[in-house]
PDB file of all heavy atoms in Angstrom:
ATOM      1  N   MET A   1     -89.710 -35.559-164.083  1.00  0.00           N
ATOM      2  CA  MET A   1     -88.955 -34.330-163.913  1.00  0.00           C
ATOM      3  C   MET A   1     -87.484 -34.640-164.145  1.00  0.00           C
ATOM      4  O   MET A   1     -86.988 -35.639-163.652  1.00  0.00           O
ATOM      5  CB  MET A   1     -89.192 -33.792-162.504  1.00  0.00           C
ATOM      6  CG  MET A   1     -88.452 -32.517-162.172  1.00  0.00           C
ATOM      7  SD  MET A   1     -88.830 -31.095-163.176  1.00  0.00           S
ATOM      8  CE  MET A   1     -90.287 -30.496-162.395  1.00  0.00           C
ATOM      9  N   VAL A   2     -86.830 -33.774-164.860  1.00  0.00           N
ATOM     10  CA  VAL A   2     -85.409 -33.985-165.111  1.00  0.00           C
ATOM     11  C   VAL A   2     -84.590 -33.574-163.904  1.00  0.00           C
ATOM     12  O   VAL A   2     -85.011 -32.762-163.094  1.00  0.00           O
ATOM     13  CB  VAL A   2     -84.938 -33.234-166.374  1.00  0.00           C
ATOM     14  CG1 VAL A   2     -85.600 -33.794-167.604  1.00  0.00           C
ATOM     15  CG2 VAL A   2     -85.198 -31.756-166.284  1.00  0.00           C
ATOM     16  N   ASP A   3     -83.433 -34.169-163.789  1.00  0.00           N
ATOM     17  CA  ASP A   3     -82.540 -33.949-162.646  1.00  0.00           C
ATOM     18  C   ASP A   3     -82.119 -32.486-162.579  1.00  0.00           C
ATOM     19  O   ASP A   3     -81.417 -31.982-163.457  1.00  0.00           O
ATOM     20  CB  ASP A   3     -81.325 -34.860-162.795  1.00  0.00           C
ATOM     21  CG  ASP A   3     -80.343 -34.734-161.657  1.00  0.00           C
ATOM     22  OD1 ASP A   3     -80.621 -33.996-160.686  1.00  0.00           O
ATOM     23  OD2 ASP A   3     -79.295 -35.390-161.720  1.00  0.00           O
ATOM     24  N   GLY A   4     -82.515 -31.796-161.525  1.00  0.00           N
ATOM     25  CA  GLY A   4     -82.181 -30.392-161.346  1.00  0.00           C
ATOM     26  C   GLY A   4     -80.710 -30.140-161.111  1.00  0.00           C
ATOM     27  O   GLY A   4     -80.219 -29.037-161.335  1.00  0.00           O
ATOM     28  N   ALA A   5     -79.982 -31.150-160.676  1.00  0.00           N
ATOM     29  CA  ALA A   5     -78.552 -30.996-160.416  1.00  0.00           C
ATOM     30  C   ALA A   5     -77.703 -31.290-161.653  1.00  0.00           C
ATOM     31  O   ALA A   5     -76.505 -31.061-161.634  1.00  0.00           O
ATOM     32  CB  ALA A   5     -78.137 -31.922-159.278  1.00  0.00           C
ATOM     33  N   SER A   6     -78.342 -31.768-162.719  1.00  0.00           N
ATOM     34  CA  SER A   6     -77.597 -32.126-163.927  1.00  0.00           C
ATOM     35  C   SER A   6     -77.001 -30.885-164.578  1.00  0.00           C
ATOM     36  O   SER A   6     -77.652 -29.845-164.687  1.00  0.00           O
ATOM     37  CB  SER A   6     -78.505 -32.826-164.930  1.00  0.00           C
ATOM     38  OG  SER A   6     -77.814 -33.061-166.132  1.00  0.00           O
ATOM     39  N   GLU A   7     -75.768 -31.009-165.026  1.00  0.00           N
ATOM     40  CA  GLU A   7     -75.108 -29.917-165.741  1.00  0.00           C
ATOM     41  C   GLU A   7     -75.116 -30.150-167.249  1.00  0.00           C
ATOM     42  O   GLU A   7     -74.524 -29.365-167.998  1.00  0.00           O
ATOM     43  CB  GLU A   7     -73.688 -29.744-165.214  1.00  0.00           C
ATOM     44  CG  GLU A   7     -73.670 -29.288-163.766  1.00  0.00           C
ATOM     45  CD  GLU A   7     -72.274 -29.015-163.244  1.00  0.00           C
ATOM     46  OE1 GLU A   7     -71.349 -28.813-164.053  1.00  0.00           O
ATOM     47  OE2 GLU A   7     -72.117 -29.004-162.018  1.00  0.00           O
ATOM     48  N   ASP A   8     -75.787 -31.202-167.698  1.00  0.00           N
ATOM     49  CA  ASP A   8     -75.901 -31.498-169.122  1.00  0.00           C
ATOM     50  C   ASP A   8     -76.648 -30.340-169.799  1.00  0.00           C
ATOM     51  O   ASP A   8     -77.752 -29.983-169.393  1.00  0.00           O
ATOM     52  CB  ASP A   8     -76.666 -32.805-169.309  1.00  0.00           C
ATOM     53  CG  ASP A   8     -76.786 -33.236-170.761  1.00  0.00           C
ATOM     54  OD1 ASP A   8     -76.829 -32.373-171.658  1.00  0.00           O
ATOM     55  OD2 ASP A   8     -76.871 -34.456-170.997  1.00  0.00           O
ATOM     56  N   PRO A   9     -76.073 -29.730-170.833  1.00  0.00           N
ATOM     57  CA  PRO A   9     -76.728 -28.603-171.505  1.00  0.00           C
ATOM     58  C   PRO A   9     -78.103 -28.953-172.072  1.00  0.00           C
ATOM     59  O   PRO A   9     -78.988 -28.100-172.123  1.00  0.00           O
ATOM     60  CB  PRO A   9     -75.769 -28.216-172.628  1.00  0.00           C
ATOM     61  CG  PRO A   9     -74.506 -28.932-172.381  1.00  0.00           C
ATOM     62  CD  PRO A   9     -74.765 -30.027-171.402  1.00  0.00           C
ATOM     63  N   LYS A  10     -78.287 -30.196-172.501  1.00  0.00           N
ATOM     64  CA  LYS A  10     -79.597 -30.612-173.022  1.00  0.00           C
ATOM     65  C   LYS A  10     -80.642 -30.597-171.914  1.00  0.00           C
ATOM     66  O   LYS A  10     -81.773 -30.148-172.120  1.00  0.00           O
ATOM     67  CB  LYS A  10     -79.510 -32.002-173.641  1.00  0.00           C
ATOM     68  CG  LYS A  10     -78.646 -32.072-174.866  1.00  0.00           C
ATOM     69  CD  LYS A  10     -78.573 -33.503-175.366  1.00  0.00           C
ATOM     70  CE  LYS A  10     -77.362 -33.706-176.221  1.00  0.00           C
ATOM     71  NZ  LYS A  10     -77.090 -35.110-176.470  1.00  0.00           N
ATOM     72  N   VAL A  11     -80.273 -31.103-170.747  1.00  0.00           N
ATOM     73  CA  VAL A  11     -81.191 -31.130-169.601  1.00  0.00           C
ATOM     74  C   VAL A  11     -81.509 -29.698-169.182  1.00  0.00           C
ATOM     75  O   VAL A  11     -82.670 -29.346-168.948  1.00  0.00           O
ATOM     76  CB  VAL A  11     -80.589 -31.930-168.421  1.00  0.00           C
ATOM     77  CG1 VAL A  11     -81.451 -31.790-167.178  1.00  0.00           C
ATOM     78  CG2 VAL A  11     -80.430 -33.389-168.808  1.00  0.00           C
ATOM     79  N   GLN A  12     -80.488 -28.857-169.092  1.00  0.00           N
ATOM     80  CA  GLN A  12     -80.707 -27.464-168.701  1.00  0.00           C
ATOM     81  C   GLN A  12     -81.591 -26.747-169.721  1.00  0.00           C
ATOM     82  O   GLN A  12     -82.437 -25.926-169.338  1.00  0.00           O
ATOM     83  CB  GLN A  12     -79.366 -26.741-168.540  1.00  0.00           C
ATOM     84  CG  GLN A  12     -78.545 -27.246-167.366  1.00  0.00           C
ATOM     85  CD  GLN A  12     -79.283 -27.104-166.049  1.00  0.00           C
ATOM     86  OE1 GLN A  12     -79.898 -26.082-165.769  1.00  0.00           O
ATOM     87  NE2 GLN A  12     -79.225 -28.146-165.236  1.00  0.00           N
ATOM     88  N   GLY A  13     -81.432 -27.043-170.998  1.00  0.00           N
ATOM     89  CA  GLY A  13     -82.266 -26.439-172.037  1.00  0.00           C
ATOM     90  C   GLY A  13     -83.725 -26.817-171.906  1.00  0.00           C
ATOM     91  O   GLY A  13     -84.615 -25.967-172.027  1.00  0.00           O
ATOM     92  N   VAL A  14     -83.989 -28.087-171.646  1.00  0.00           N
ATOM     93  CA  VAL A  14     -85.368 -28.545-171.475  1.00  0.00           C
ATOM     94  C   VAL A  14     -85.975 -27.915-170.229  1.00  0.00           C
ATOM     95  O   VAL A  14     -87.122 -27.465-170.240  1.00  0.00           O
ATOM     96  CB  VAL A  14     -85.433 -30.090-171.396  1.00  0.00           C
ATOM     97  CG1 VAL A  14     -86.817 -30.559-170.977  1.00  0.00           C
ATOM     98  CG2 VAL A  14     -85.053 -30.695-172.738  1.00  0.00           C
ATOM     99  N   ARG A  15     -85.195 -27.857-169.150  1.00  0.00           N
ATOM    100  CA  ARG A  15     -85.689 -27.218-167.919  1.00  0.00           C
ATOM    101  C   ARG A  15     -86.025 -25.748-168.167  1.00  0.00           C
ATOM    102  O   ARG A  15     -87.076 -25.266-167.757  1.00  0.00           O
ATOM    103  CB  ARG A  15     -84.673 -27.342-166.797  1.00  0.00           C
ATOM    104  CG  ARG A  15     -84.574 -28.752-166.227  1.00  0.00           C
ATOM    105  CD  ARG A  15     -83.621 -28.823-165.048  1.00  0.00           C
ATOM    106  NE  ARG A  15     -84.008 -27.949-163.968  1.00  0.00           N
ATOM    107  CZ  ARG A  15     -84.947 -28.226-163.049  1.00  0.00           C
ATOM    108  NH1 ARG A  15     -85.573 -29.373-163.097  1.00  0.00           N
ATOM    109  NH2 ARG A  15     -85.227 -27.377-162.107  1.00  0.00           N
ATOM    110  N   ARG A  16     -85.153 -25.040-168.853  1.00  0.00           N
ATOM    111  CA  ARG A  16     -85.382 -23.613-169.117  1.00  0.00           C
ATOM    112  C   ARG A  16     -86.600 -23.421-170.006  1.00  0.00           C
ATOM    113  O   ARG A  16     -87.424 -22.534-169.755  1.00  0.00           O
ATOM    114  CB  ARG A  16     -84.132 -23.004-169.771  1.00  0.00           C
ATOM    115  CG  ARG A  16     -84.265 -21.540-170.057  1.00  0.00           C
ATOM    116  CD  ARG A  16     -84.256 -20.722-168.767  1.00  0.00           C
ATOM    117  NE  ARG A  16     -84.368 -19.314-169.085  1.00  0.00           N
ATOM    118  CZ  ARG A  16     -85.227 -18.489-168.512  1.00  0.00           C
ATOM    119  NH1 ARG A  16     -86.008 -18.893-167.537  1.00  0.00           N
ATOM    120  NH2 ARG A  16     -85.291 -17.239-168.875  1.00  0.00           N
ATOM    121  N   PHE A  17     -86.732 -24.220-171.054  1.00  0.00           N
ATOM    122  CA  PHE A  17     -87.899 -24.136-171.932  1.00  0.00           C
ATOM    123  C   PHE A  17     -89.188 -24.358-171.147  1.00  0.00           C
ATOM    124  O   PHE A  17     -90.156 -23.597-171.281  1.00  0.00           O
ATOM    125  CB  PHE A  17     -87.786 -25.164-173.067  1.00  0.00           C
ATOM    126  CG  PHE A  17     -89.009 -25.234-173.933  1.00  0.00           C
ATOM    127  CD1 PHE A  17     -89.301 -24.220-174.827  1.00  0.00           C
ATOM    128  CD2 PHE A  17     -89.873 -26.309-173.843  1.00  0.00           C
ATOM    129  CE1 PHE A  17     -90.435 -24.272-175.623  1.00  0.00           C
ATOM    130  CE2 PHE A  17     -91.007 -26.379-174.634  1.00  0.00           C
ATOM    131  CZ  PHE A  17     -91.288 -25.357-175.528  1.00  0.00           C
ATOM    132  N   THR A  18     -89.202 -25.378-170.297  1.00  0.00           N
ATOM    133  CA  THR A  18     -90.385 -25.683-169.494  1.00  0.00           C
ATOM    134  C   THR A  18     -90.712 -24.531-168.552  1.00  0.00           C
ATOM    135  O   THR A  18     -91.881 -24.158-168.389  1.00  0.00           O
ATOM    136  CB  THR A  18     -90.167 -26.995-168.708  1.00  0.00           C
ATOM    137  OG1 THR A  18     -89.853 -28.031-169.640  1.00  0.00           O
ATOM    138  CG2 THR A  18     -91.389 -27.391-167.920  1.00  0.00           C
ATOM    139  N   GLU A  19     -89.689 -23.949-167.942  1.00  0.00           N
ATOM    140  CA  GLU A  19     -89.901 -22.802-167.050  1.00  0.00           C
ATOM    141  C   GLU A  19     -90.471 -21.604-167.809  1.00  0.00           C
ATOM    142  O   GLU A  19     -91.361 -20.914-167.308  1.00  0.00           O
ATOM    143  CB  GLU A  19     -88.592 -22.418-166.364  1.00  0.00           C
ATOM    144  CG  GLU A  19     -88.124 -23.448-165.355  1.00  0.00           C
ATOM    145  CD  GLU A  19     -86.671 -23.264-164.928  1.00  0.00           C
ATOM    146  OE1 GLU A  19     -85.975 -22.372-165.491  1.00  0.00           O
ATOM    147  OE2 GLU A  19     -86.230 -24.016-164.053  1.00  0.00           O
ATOM    148  N   LEU A  20     -89.974 -21.348-169.019  1.00  0.00           N
ATOM    149  CA  LEU A  20     -90.478 -20.231-169.821  1.00  0.00           C
ATOM    150  C   LEU A  20     -91.938 -20.436-170.209  1.00  0.00           C
ATOM    151  O   LEU A  20     -92.747 -19.506-170.148  1.00  0.00           O
ATOM    152  CB  LEU A  20     -89.622 -20.045-171.075  1.00  0.00           C
ATOM    153  CG  LEU A  20     -88.230 -19.476-170.844  1.00  0.00           C
ATOM    154  CD1 LEU A  20     -87.399 -19.569-172.126  1.00  0.00           C
ATOM    155  CD2 LEU A  20     -88.304 -18.041-170.368  1.00  0.00           C
ATOM    156  N   VAL A  21     -92.285 -21.648-170.606  1.00  0.00           N
ATOM    157  CA  VAL A  21     -93.674 -21.948-170.957  1.00  0.00           C
ATOM    158  C   VAL A  21     -94.571 -21.783-169.724  1.00  0.00           C
ATOM    159  O   VAL A  21     -95.647 -21.185-169.796  1.00  0.00           O
ATOM    160  CB  VAL A  21     -93.805 -23.362-171.564  1.00  0.00           C
ATOM    161  CG1 VAL A  21     -95.267 -23.766-171.699  1.00  0.00           C
ATOM    162  CG2 VAL A  21     -93.121 -23.425-172.920  1.00  0.00           C
ATOM    163  N   ALA A  22     -94.123 -22.280-168.589  1.00  0.00           N
ATOM    164  CA  ALA A  22     -94.917 -22.188-167.357  1.00  0.00           C
ATOM    165  C   ALA A  22     -95.122 -20.731-166.931  1.00  0.00           C
ATOM    166  O   ALA A  22     -96.162 -20.393-166.354  1.00  0.00           O
ATOM    167  CB  ALA A  22     -94.233 -22.966-166.241  1.00  0.00           C
ATOM    168  N   ALA A  23     -94.168 -19.872-167.215  1.00  0.00           N
ATOM    169  CA  ALA A  23     -94.259 -18.466-166.805  1.00  0.00           C
ATOM    170  C   ALA A  23     -95.108 -17.620-167.750  1.00  0.00           C
ATOM    171  O   ALA A  23     -95.452 -16.487-167.418  1.00  0.00           O
ATOM    172  CB  ALA A  23     -92.856 -17.871-166.706  1.00  0.00           C
ATOM    173  N   GLU A  24     -95.461 -18.154-168.908  1.00  0.00           N
ATOM    174  CA  GLU A  24     -96.221 -17.390-169.891  1.00  0.00           C
ATOM    175  C   GLU A  24     -97.720 -17.512-169.612  1.00  0.00           C
ATOM    176  O   GLU A  24     -98.307 -18.582-169.791  1.00  0.00           O
ATOM    177  CB  GLU A  24     -95.908 -17.900-171.304  1.00  0.00           C
ATOM    178  CG  GLU A  24     -96.700 -17.266-172.407  1.00  0.00           C
ATOM    179  CD  GLU A  24     -96.661 -15.750-172.396  1.00  0.00           C
ATOM    180  OE1 GLU A  24     -95.570 -15.182-172.583  1.00  0.00           O
ATOM    181  OE2 GLU A  24     -97.736 -15.145-172.211  1.00  0.00           O
ATOM    182  N   PRO A  25     -98.364 -16.429-169.165  1.00  0.00           N
ATOM    183  CA  PRO A  25     -99.777 -16.516-168.768  1.00  0.00           C
ATOM    184  C   PRO A  25    -100.741 -16.809-169.924  1.00  0.00           C
ATOM    185  O   PRO A  25    -101.862 -17.255-169.688  1.00  0.00           O
ATOM    186  CB  PRO A  25    -100.068 -15.147-168.150  1.00  0.00           C
ATOM    187  CG  PRO A  25     -99.008 -14.244-168.663  1.00  0.00           C
ATOM    188  CD  PRO A  25     -97.809 -15.099-168.961  1.00  0.00           C
ATOM    189  N   ARG A  26    -100.309 -16.596-171.159  1.00  0.00           N
ATOM    190  CA  ARG A  26    -101.194 -16.869-172.302  1.00  0.00           C
ATOM    191  C   ARG A  26    -101.199 -18.326-172.720  1.00  0.00           C
ATOM    192  O   ARG A  26    -101.941 -18.707-173.619  1.00  0.00           O
ATOM    193  CB  ARG A  26    -100.780 -16.005-173.496  1.00  0.00           C
ATOM    194  CG  ARG A  26    -100.903 -14.503-173.238  1.00  0.00           C
ATOM    195  CD  ARG A  26    -100.288 -13.716-174.362  1.00  0.00           C
ATOM    196  NE  ARG A  26     -98.854 -14.006-174.388  1.00  0.00           N
ATOM    197  CZ  ARG A  26     -98.033 -13.612-175.351  1.00  0.00           C
ATOM    198  NH1 ARG A  26     -98.504 -12.953-176.393  1.00  0.00           N
ATOM    199  NH2 ARG A  26     -96.753 -13.890-175.298  1.00  0.00           N
ATOM    200  N   LEU A  27    -100.370 -19.145-172.080  1.00  0.00           N
ATOM    201  CA  LEU A  27    -100.273 -20.549-172.464  1.00  0.00           C
ATOM    202  C   LEU A  27    -100.834 -21.470-171.389  1.00  0.00           C
ATOM    203  O   LEU A  27    -100.658 -21.239-170.194  1.00  0.00           O
ATOM    204  CB  LEU A  27     -98.811 -20.943-172.704  1.00  0.00           C
ATOM    205  CG  LEU A  27     -98.101 -20.296-173.879  1.00  0.00           C
ATOM    206  CD1 LEU A  27     -96.645 -20.745-173.927  1.00  0.00           C
ATOM    207  CD2 LEU A  27     -98.795 -20.611-175.183  1.00  0.00           C
ATOM    208  N   SER A  28    -101.471 -22.505-171.844  1.00  0.00           N
ATOM    209  CA  SER A  28    -101.853 -23.635-170.997  1.00  0.00           C
ATOM    210  C   SER A  28    -101.136 -24.839-171.603  1.00  0.00           C
ATOM    211  O   SER A  28    -101.281 -25.104-172.796  1.00  0.00           O
ATOM    212  CB  SER A  28    -103.361 -23.839-171.021  1.00  0.00           C
ATOM    213  OG  SER A  28    -103.719 -24.948-170.239  1.00  0.00           O
ATOM    214  N   ALA A  29    -100.330 -25.536-170.796  1.00  0.00           N
ATOM    215  CA  ALA A  29     -99.486 -26.580-171.371  1.00  0.00           C
ATOM    216  C   ALA A  29     -99.386 -27.795-170.460  1.00  0.00           C
ATOM    217  O   ALA A  29     -99.629 -27.719-169.255  1.00  0.00           O
ATOM    218  CB  ALA A  29     -98.088 -26.027-171.637  1.00  0.00           C
ATOM    219  N   THR A  30     -99.013 -28.896-171.074  1.00  0.00           N
ATOM    220  CA  THR A  30     -98.710 -30.108-170.327  1.00  0.00           C
ATOM    221  C   THR A  30     -97.523 -30.792-170.994  1.00  0.00           C
ATOM    222  O   THR A  30     -97.347 -30.700-172.207  1.00  0.00           O
ATOM    223  CB  THR A  30     -99.922 -31.058-170.248  1.00  0.00           C
ATOM    224  OG1 THR A  30     -99.653 -32.102-169.326  1.00  0.00           O
ATOM    225  CG2 THR A  30    -100.280 -31.645-171.600  1.00  0.00           C
ATOM    226  N   ALA A  31     -96.712 -31.428-170.196  1.00  0.00           N
ATOM    227  CA  ALA A  31     -95.558 -32.172-170.702  1.00  0.00           C
ATOM    228  C   ALA A  31     -95.772 -33.648-170.394  1.00  0.00           C
ATOM    229  O   ALA A  31     -96.228 -33.996-169.307  1.00  0.00           O
ATOM    230  CB  ALA A  31     -94.269 -31.681-170.052  1.00  0.00           C
ATOM    231  N   LEU A  32     -95.464 -34.476-171.356  1.00  0.00           N
ATOM    232  CA  LEU A  32     -95.629 -35.917-171.201  1.00  0.00           C
ATOM    233  C   LEU A  32     -94.299 -36.613-171.426  1.00  0.00           C
ATOM    234  O   LEU A  32     -93.616 -36.349-172.417  1.00  0.00           O
ATOM    235  CB  LEU A  32     -96.632 -36.459-172.219  1.00  0.00           C
ATOM    236  CG  LEU A  32     -98.028 -35.851-172.199  1.00  0.00           C
ATOM    237  CD1 LEU A  32     -98.818 -36.337-173.404  1.00  0.00           C
ATOM    238  CD2 LEU A  32     -98.728 -36.197-170.920  1.00  0.00           C
ATOM    239  N   GLN A  33     -93.932 -37.464-170.509  1.00  0.00           N
ATOM    240  CA  GLN A  33     -92.732 -38.264-170.693  1.00  0.00           C
ATOM    241  C   GLN A  33     -93.128 -39.566-171.366  1.00  0.00           C
ATOM    242  O   GLN A  33     -94.093 -40.214-170.967  1.00  0.00           O
ATOM    243  CB  GLN A  33     -92.068 -38.567-169.361  1.00  0.00           C
ATOM    244  CG  GLN A  33     -90.799 -39.375-169.514  1.00  0.00           C
ATOM    245  CD  GLN A  33     -90.127 -39.675-168.190  1.00  0.00           C
ATOM    246  OE1 GLN A  33     -90.675 -39.431-167.135  1.00  0.00           O
ATOM    247  NE2 GLN A  33     -88.941 -40.220-168.252  1.00  0.00           N
ATOM    248  N   THR A  34     -92.403 -39.929-172.405  1.00  0.00           N
ATOM    249  CA  THR A  34     -92.628 -41.207-173.078  1.00  0.00           C
ATOM    250  C   THR A  34     -91.348 -42.015-172.935  1.00  0.00           C
ATOM    251  O   THR A  34     -90.278 -41.539-173.277  1.00  0.00           O
ATOM    252  CB  THR A  34     -92.964 -41.006-174.567  1.00  0.00           C
ATOM    253  OG1 THR A  34     -91.898 -40.303-175.198  1.00  0.00           O
ATOM    254  CG2 THR A  34     -94.250 -40.228-174.741  1.00  0.00           C
ATOM    255  N   VAL A  35     -91.470 -43.183-172.411  1.00  0.00           N
ATOM    256  CA  VAL A  35     -90.292 -44.017-172.195  1.00  0.00           C
ATOM    257  C   VAL A  35     -90.325 -45.138-173.225  1.00  0.00           C
ATOM    258  O   VAL A  35     -91.242 -45.938-173.249  1.00  0.00           O
ATOM    259  CB  VAL A  35     -90.253 -44.594-170.763  1.00  0.00           C
ATOM    260  CG1 VAL A  35     -89.029 -45.463-170.575  1.00  0.00           C
ATOM    261  CG2 VAL A  35     -90.256 -43.458-169.746  1.00  0.00           C
ATOM    262  N   GLY A  36     -89.316 -45.158-174.067  1.00  0.00           N
ATOM    263  CA  GLY A  36     -89.229 -46.177-175.096  1.00  0.00           C
ATOM    264  C   GLY A  36     -87.872 -46.835-175.076  1.00  0.00           C
ATOM    265  O   GLY A  36     -87.234 -46.945-174.031  1.00  0.00           O
ATOM    266  N   SER A  37     -87.406 -47.191-176.242  1.00  0.00           N
ATOM    267  CA  SER A  37     -86.127 -47.899-176.338  1.00  0.00           C
ATOM    268  C   SER A  37     -84.944 -47.038-175.895  1.00  0.00           C
ATOM    269  O   SER A  37     -83.931 -47.562-175.446  1.00  0.00           O
ATOM    270  CB  SER A  37     -85.907 -48.395-177.763  1.00  0.00           C
ATOM    271  OG  SER A  37     -85.871 -47.300-178.660  1.00  0.00           O
ATOM    272  N   MET A  38     -85.064 -45.702-175.994  1.00  0.00           N
ATOM    273  CA  MET A  38     -83.968 -44.824-175.584  1.00  0.00           C
ATOM    274  C   MET A  38     -83.940 -44.627-174.069  1.00  0.00           C
ATOM    275  O   MET A  38     -82.951 -44.188-173.522  1.00  0.00           O
ATOM    276  CB  MET A  38     -84.091 -43.462-176.255  1.00  0.00           C
ATOM    277  CG  MET A  38     -83.841 -43.510-177.748  1.00  0.00           C
ATOM    278  SD  MET A  38     -83.736 -41.875-178.504  1.00  0.00           S
ATOM    279  CE  MET A  38     -85.318 -41.179-178.135  1.00  0.00           C
ATOM    280  N   GLY A  39     -85.060 -44.891-173.406  1.00  0.00           N
ATOM    281  CA  GLY A  39     -85.115 -44.710-171.964  1.00  0.00           C
ATOM    282  C   GLY A  39     -85.544 -43.319-171.553  1.00  0.00           C
ATOM    283  O   GLY A  39     -85.734 -43.042-170.385  1.00  0.00           O
ATOM    284  N   TYR A  40     -85.677 -42.428-172.522  1.00  0.00           N
ATOM    285  CA  TYR A  40     -86.132 -41.071-172.251  1.00  0.00           C
ATOM    286  C   TYR A  40     -86.702 -40.495-173.539  1.00  0.00           C
ATOM    287  O   TYR A  40     -86.315 -40.879-174.628  1.00  0.00           O
ATOM    288  CB  TYR A  40     -84.970 -40.190-171.768  1.00  0.00           C
ATOM    289  CG  TYR A  40     -83.901 -40.030-172.823  1.00  0.00           C
ATOM    290  CD1 TYR A  40     -83.964 -38.997-173.753  1.00  0.00           C
ATOM    291  CD2 TYR A  40     -82.864 -40.937-172.930  1.00  0.00           C
ATOM    292  CE1 TYR A  40     -83.012 -38.863-174.744  1.00  0.00           C
ATOM    293  CE2 TYR A  40     -81.895 -40.814-173.910  1.00  0.00           C
ATOM    294  CZ  TYR A  40     -81.970 -39.781-174.814  1.00  0.00           C
ATOM    295  OH  TYR A  40     -81.019 -39.671-175.794  1.00  0.00           O
ATOM    296  N   ASP A  41     -87.606 -39.618-173.417  1.00  0.00           N
ATOM    297  CA  ASP A  41     -88.172 -38.863-174.533  1.00  0.00           C
ATOM    298  C   ASP A  41     -89.434 -38.215-174.006  1.00  0.00           C
ATOM    299  O   ASP A  41     -89.855 -38.460-172.894  1.00  0.00           O
ATOM    300  CB  ASP A  41     -88.484 -39.752-175.730  1.00  0.00           C
ATOM    301  CG  ASP A  41     -88.327 -38.998-177.051  1.00  0.00           C
ATOM    302  OD1 ASP A  41     -88.243 -37.759-177.020  1.00  0.00           O
ATOM    303  OD2 ASP A  41     -88.299 -39.640-178.104  1.00  0.00           O
ATOM    304  N   GLY A  42     -90.034 -37.383-174.787  1.00  0.00           N
ATOM    305  CA  GLY A  42     -91.257 -36.763-174.343  1.00  0.00           C
ATOM    306  C   GLY A  42     -91.701 -35.688-175.299  1.00  0.00           C
ATOM    307  O   GLY A  42     -91.079 -35.444-176.332  1.00  0.00           O
ATOM    308  N   LEU A  43     -92.788 -35.034-174.910  1.00  0.00           N
ATOM    309  CA  LEU A  43     -93.329 -33.963-175.723  1.00  0.00           C
ATOM    310  C   LEU A  43     -94.074 -32.980-174.838  1.00  0.00           C
ATOM    311  O   LEU A  43     -94.436 -33.308-173.712  1.00  0.00           O
ATOM    312  CB  LEU A  43     -94.266 -34.514-176.815  1.00  0.00           C
ATOM    313  CG  LEU A  43     -95.478 -35.288-176.316  1.00  0.00           C
ATOM    314  CD1 LEU A  43     -96.720 -34.439-176.474  1.00  0.00           C
ATOM    315  CD2 LEU A  43     -95.611 -36.562-177.117  1.00  0.00           C
ATOM    316  N   MET A  44     -94.242 -31.782-175.355  1.00  0.00           N
ATOM    317  CA  MET A  44     -95.026 -30.778-174.654  1.00  0.00           C
ATOM    318  C   MET A  44     -96.090 -30.272-175.605  1.00  0.00           C
ATOM    319  O   MET A  44     -95.805 -30.011-176.779  1.00  0.00           O
ATOM    320  CB  MET A  44     -94.162 -29.618-174.179  1.00  0.00           C
ATOM    321  CG  MET A  44     -94.978 -28.552-173.456  1.00  0.00           C
ATOM    322  SD  MET A  44     -94.016 -27.150-172.875  1.00  0.00           S
ATOM    323  CE  MET A  44     -93.178 -27.897-171.489  1.00  0.00           C
ATOM    324  N   LEU A  45     -97.300 -30.153-175.107  1.00  0.00           N
ATOM    325  CA  LEU A  45     -98.409 -29.584-175.845  1.00  0.00           C
ATOM    326  C   LEU A  45     -98.747 -28.275-175.173  1.00  0.00           C
ATOM    327  O   LEU A  45     -98.933 -28.230-173.958  1.00  0.00           O
ATOM    328  CB  LEU A  45     -99.609 -30.512-175.726  1.00  0.00           C
ATOM    329  CG  LEU A  45    -100.253 -31.122-176.941  1.00  0.00           C
ATOM    330  CD1 LEU A  45     -99.347 -31.775-177.897  1.00  0.00           C
ATOM    331  CD2 LEU A  45    -101.396 -31.940-176.557  1.00  0.00           C
ATOM    332  N   ALA A  46     -98.831 -27.211-175.948  1.00  0.00           N
ATOM    333  CA  ALA A  46     -99.170 -25.905-175.391  1.00  0.00           C
ATOM    334  C   ALA A  46    -100.273 -25.280-176.232  1.00  0.00           C
ATOM    335  O   ALA A  46    -100.253 -25.367-177.464  1.00  0.00           O
ATOM    336  CB  ALA A  46     -97.954 -25.003-175.362  1.00  0.00           C
ATOM    337  N   LEU A  47    -101.221 -24.651-175.556  1.00  0.00           N
ATOM    338  CA  LEU A  47    -102.350 -23.998-176.211  1.00  0.00           C
ATOM    339  C   LEU A  47    -102.318 -22.530-175.827  1.00  0.00           C
ATOM    340  O   LEU A  47    -102.237 -22.195-174.645  1.00  0.00           O
ATOM    341  CB  LEU A  47    -103.656 -24.638-175.740  1.00  0.00           C
ATOM    342  CG  LEU A  47    -104.950 -24.035-176.259  1.00  0.00           C
ATOM    343  CD1 LEU A  47    -105.079 -24.267-177.756  1.00  0.00           C
ATOM    344  CD2 LEU A  47    -106.129 -24.638-175.524  1.00  0.00           C
ATOM    345  N   VAL A  48    -102.384 -21.658-176.839  1.00  0.00           N
ATOM    346  CA  VAL A  48    -102.468 -20.224-176.562  1.00  0.00           C
ATOM    347  C   VAL A  48    -103.907 -19.924-176.180  1.00  0.00           C
ATOM    348  O   VAL A  48    -104.823 -20.167-176.948  1.00  0.00           O
ATOM    349  CB  VAL A  48    -102.045 -19.394-177.799  1.00  0.00           C
ATOM    350  CG1 VAL A  48    -102.180 -17.906-177.517  1.00  0.00           C
ATOM    351  CG2 VAL A  48    -100.644 -19.741-178.233  1.00  0.00           C
ATOM    352  N   THR A  49    -104.081 -19.435-174.952  1.00  0.00           N
ATOM    353  CA  THR A  49    -105.433 -19.206-174.436  1.00  0.00           C
ATOM    354  C   THR A  49    -105.766 -17.730-174.320  1.00  0.00           C
ATOM    355  O   THR A  49    -106.880 -17.375-173.955  1.00  0.00           O
ATOM    356  CB  THR A  49    -105.596 -19.866-173.052  1.00  0.00           C
ATOM    357  OG1 THR A  49    -104.621 -19.311-172.167  1.00  0.00           O
ATOM    358  CG2 THR A  49    -105.454 -21.362-173.135  1.00  0.00           C
ATOM    359  N   GLY A  50    -104.808 -16.870-174.562  1.00  0.00           N
ATOM    360  CA  GLY A  50    -105.098 -15.435-174.402  1.00  0.00           C
ATOM    361  C   GLY A  50    -104.311 -14.605-175.348  1.00  0.00           C
ATOM    362  O   GLY A  50    -103.497 -15.020-176.102  1.00  0.00           O
TER     363      GLY A  50
END
């Protein structure tokens, strides 16, 4: 989970996107964090179910 107190626009954008996906009843989704050489990264998979 990204830091909720962060004011970084990138962090806020990812948080908002995740919240929008979670609020959409037609989607089933999961987010995966991948930690590599950058120390952060990830992806989200979403399936339209309705």
